[in-house]
N, C-alpha and C positions, 0 to 999 in steps of 0.2 A: 504493500500500500504506500501511496505517496503521502508522507506525514505532513507535507506543506499544504495539501488540499483538503485534508480532513482534520477534525478535532475529536479528541477523546475526553471523556469525563468520568471521574471517579469520586466517591465520597467516603468519608470515614473520620474516625477520631485521631488515629495515628499518634497515640500517646506511647511513650517508651519506644521510640522509633528503633526498629531492629531489622535484621537482614531479610526477614519475611516480607516486611513492608516494602523494602527497596526492590526486592525481586518482583513483587506484584506491580509496583509502579513502572519498573522497566518494561515488563511485559505489556502493560497497558499503553505505554508510550509507543509501542510498535503500531498501534492503530491510528495514531495521529498526534498532533500537538496536545499535550496533556494538561487538562485543567483539574485541579484538586479542590473539591468542596469540603472544607474542613468543619467538623462538628464543633460548635461553640462550647465554651465551658458550661454555660447554662444547660444546653441540651445534654451533655454528658451527665450532668448531675440529675436531670430529669429521668434519664433512661437507666442509670446505673446506681443512683443513690449515693454518689460520691463525686467529687471533682477530679479532673485528670491530674496526673502527677505534674505535668507541664501545662502552663497556660496556653490559651489559643494563640497568643502572639509568639510565644516561644516555639510552639509546634509549627506554626506557619513559617517562621524563620528557617527552621531545619528543613522543611519540605522545599522551600524556594532555593535552598543551597544545593539540591540535587539536580544534576544536569538533565535528567529525564523529565523534569517538571517544568512546564512553561508558565503556569499561572496558578496562584493559590487564592481562593476566596473563602471567607468565613460564612458558613451557611446561616441564612436569616430565619429559616423556619424552625420547627420543633418536632420532636418525636423521631420515628424511624425514617420519615420522609422529610427531614429537615432541609435537605438540599433542593426541594421542589421549586422554590422561587428562583434559584440560580439556574436550574435545569430549564425552566420555562423561558427565562430571560436569554440564556446563552444558546439554547437549541444546538447542542453538539451533534456530530454525526453518530457517535457511538457512546453508550453508557456501559461501563465495565465494572463488574463486581467479582469478588472471590466467590467460589462455589458455596462456601459456608455462610456467605452474606447475601445469597440470592433469595429474593422474596417475590411472591406473586404480585404484591402491590407495587413494587418497583417496576416489574416487567409490564404491568398494566399501564402505569404512568407513561412509560416509554412508548408503548403502542399508541396511546392517545396522542402523543406529541410527534409521532413519526421518527423516533430515535431508535436506532438499532441497539438491541440489548444483548450483551455478551457476558457469560459467566466463565471465568477462568479457573482451571484447576490450581490448587495451592501447591506450587512446585518450588522447593528451595533452590537457591543458586548452586551451581556445581560444587560438590565437595563440602557443602555446609549443611548443618542440621536444620530441619524444619522448625520454624519459630512462630509463635503467636503471643500476643500480649496477655491473653488469658493464661496461657501456660507459664509465662514468665512470672505473672502475679502469684500463681499457685506454688511457685518454688519456695516461697516463704511459708514455713509450717508453724511459725510461732502462733499460738492461739490468741483469741480475744476473750473478753469476759463481760458479762452483764451481772449486775446485782438486781435481784428480783424484789427484795425488800430489806429494810434495815440499814441501807446505806447511810453513812455518817457516824454510825455507832463504832466504826473502827477508829474514830478519832477520840482520844481520851477526854477532850473537853466536852464531848457529848455523852459517852458511856459512863463517865463519872457521875453524871446526873441520874442516870438509870442504866443498869447493865442490860444487855440483850444481844441477840444474834444478827448477823448479816447473812442473807441467803444469796450465794453466788453460783454461777454456772460457767463452765469453760466452753468456749465455742471454737469449732474448727474454722480455719480462715478460708471458707468457701467464697467469701466476698472480700473485696478490699474496702473495709469499712473506713469512713472518713475520719480524719484527724480531729482532735478536740471534740470527741463524740461521747466521752464518758464511758468508753469501753476499754479503758486501760491502755490507750495507744502509746502514751509516753512510757509507761512501764514496759510495754512490748518492745519499744526501742532499746530500753536498757537490757532486756533479755537477749535481743539480737546482738547488742554490743558485746555481751559476754560470750554467747555460744554460736553466733552466726544465724543461719536461717532455720534452725531446728532446736527444740529442747532436747537435752540429753535424757537418758533414762535415769532412774534413781528415785528416791523418796520425794514425793511432791512437796512436802512441807520443808524439807531441806533445800530443795531448789528455790522455793519461795523465799526462804531466809536469805539466800544468796542474792536474789534479785532485789529484795527489800533493802538489804544493806548497801548494795551498789547504787540504788536510786536515792538513798537517804544517807549520804556520807556525813561524818561529824561536822557540825556547824551549819547544816541546812536549816533555814528558817521555817519553811512550811513543809512538814513531813508528809509524804504521800501515804495514804492508808494502806495497811497490809492486805486488805481485801483485794487490792489490785494485783499484787504479786501472787497471792494464793489463788485468786480466780484464774490466773493464767496457768499455774503449775499443777493444780489439783484437778484431775479429771472429774467428769460427772457434775453432780450438784452437791454443794457443801453448806453446812450450817456452822458458821464461825462465831463463837461466843466471846464477847468482849465485856470486860469489867474494869474499865478505867486505865487500860494499858494499850500500847500500840500493837502488841501481838495477842492473838486470841488465847484465852485460858484453855480452851479445848476445841477440837474440830470434829464434827459429826458428818461423815460422808454418806451419800446416797448413790449407789452404783447399779441399782436394779434396772435391767434393760427395759422391761415393760414400762416402768415408771418414766424413764428417760425418753423412751419413744413417745409416750403420751405427752410429756411436757413439751418436747420440741414440736409436736403437732399442733399445739394450741398457743404457742408464742410466735408472734410475728413482729417484724421491725418496720416501722414507717419512716422513711428518710426525711430528715430536716436538714437545714444548713448547719455546717460546723459551728461550734461555739465561737464567739468573737475572741480575737486575740486579747490576752491580758484582761479578761473579764473578771471583775471582782464580785464573785458570788457571795463572799462573806459580808459584804456591805448590808447594813440594816438587819443583821442577825438578831434573832429574838429567842435565845436559848431558854428552855424551861424544863423542869423535871417532868411535867405533864407531857410536853412534846416528845421528850426522849422515851417516856414510857409508852406512848402511843406508837412510836416507831418500833419499839421492841415487841409490843403486842402484835402489831401487824406482821412482823417478820415471823413470829411464832405461828400465827394463823396461816401464813403463806406456806410454811413447811408442812403443817398438818394438812392443808388442802392438797398439796402435791402428793403426799403419801396416800390420800384418799381418792386421788384422781378426780377431784371435784372442780370443774372449770368455773362454776359460779362463785364458789368460796375463794378460789384462787384469784379471780378477778377482783373480788371485793377486798381481799387482803392486800393485793398489790396497789390498788387505788388508795386504800386507807394509809398505807405506808408512804405513798407519794404525797398525800395531803398532809401527813405529819411532817414530812421534810419541808414542804413549802411553808408550813406554819412557823417553822424555826428559821428557814432560809428563804425569805420571800423573793430574792433575786434569782431563784431557780427558774422562774418563769417571768415573761414579760407580757404585755397586752396581746401581742400577736400570737404568741404560743398559747396563751391562756384561751383565746378564742378557738384555736384548733383543738385543744384538749377538750373543751366543752362540746365541740362538734363531734369528735370521734367517740367521746364517752357514751353517746347515744347509740353507737353502732356495735360496741364490744362489751365483754363482761368486765373488763377492767383495763387500766393503763397506767403508765408512768413514763418519765423521761429517762433515757440512759445518762444524759449529761446535764450539768447545771447550766443555767443561763440560756435555756431554750435551744441548746445545740444537740447535734447528734441524731438520735432516733427516738420515736415513740415506741415503747414496748407495749404491744397490744395483746390482750388475752381474748381469744376467740376460737370457737370450734369451726367457724365458717371462714372461707377465704375472704380476705380483705384486699380490694384492689390497691395496687401501688405499694404493696409490702414485700419484704424479703423474708424468706424462710431462714431458720437457723438449724444448725446441726451440732448437737452437744458432743463434746469430745469424750470418748470413752477411755477406760483405763488400759493399761498394758503398753508395751513398746510398739509404737506405730511404725509402719515401714518407712525407712529412711532416717529414723531417729539415730542420733549418735550415742555411743556409750558414755556414761558419766565420767568414767576414768579417762577415756580418750579426749573428752572435751576439756578436761583440766590438765591433761598431759601435753596435748598438741596445740592448743589454741593460745596465742599470745595476744593480750589486749593491745590494740593499736588504735591510733586516731584519738580525736577529742572526745570528751565525755558527751554522751548523747543528749541532744537538746530536748527539753520538755515540749510536749505537744500543747 
């Protein structure tokens, strides 16, 4: 084909640019002068519940630097057909997709506009391994965590008012959850700084102590709660009992497969924007013994509801715990997030925020599917494939680079 007489059009996010992207773009450029319609940061967030690693300006800069690319435009639309305004305006000769990105609505749009539609096989460059952004993201096996109830009791200034449990569950990293989401992303960075992309095997509480100590070195002013570290390193669901100290007095695990399967089937995450940088959630704090007791009682009720496989009781307990948190820490919500909470509360058995200050995700309790939510997968016990041995991790890994930045 004469590339000077035809134009080719592709669309995509092109985050974490890799050899698979470049091979696809080079193949597409064989069909004509290549126009790339780049998914905006807003669209990526709408579709995936997280912002891209690189901003749209940075992604556009990298694409323009490729010799096979003639033009880059930021898509003005939204959803899976975010490129439609540009496609209608530019009317290229050919619209090209990877086979795994081929959809009937894309093909139908091209037919309506008289644009040839081509789906290419995903073929790596000669001598290179096949790459995809999804696969690259999944290489990091460090878990996330959410607390279902009792959060803040791992801080001594709260549990000294009234002791009680925090209910935490460890999540497989099936999604790249957004930073500043209240899912222990800063603690996760510390774990990655220690061990790389995977937790070692070994006693979960011991691993938690290592992460907690590294994240809270002597002299740190604001100590991160230990539920973050333990939520990452302990599999399953755990009840952490706090009584005025940073470390729990005892830990009660729940590893029953039937119960964990049920729990992950009724918990869904509704994406919000990440919490604002340097947000002061402790402003206007109104600590009280009654508030701490309500928080502890809700966490106990949450644990009992899970063991009973009772979705209505679970939803009520999670909501009660969230309300107890907000009563003591009003800045956990703002007017905008408060309105969304009120709206969603009518649709589900219960809810709470993963993070303070309106950031991260809404944790929804519902037996029915909720549009726009992400499923979770609770991490089970045992040595997962690809984990490193504890002894190997401490024998072979050298700490390098700067201390990980807080999320």
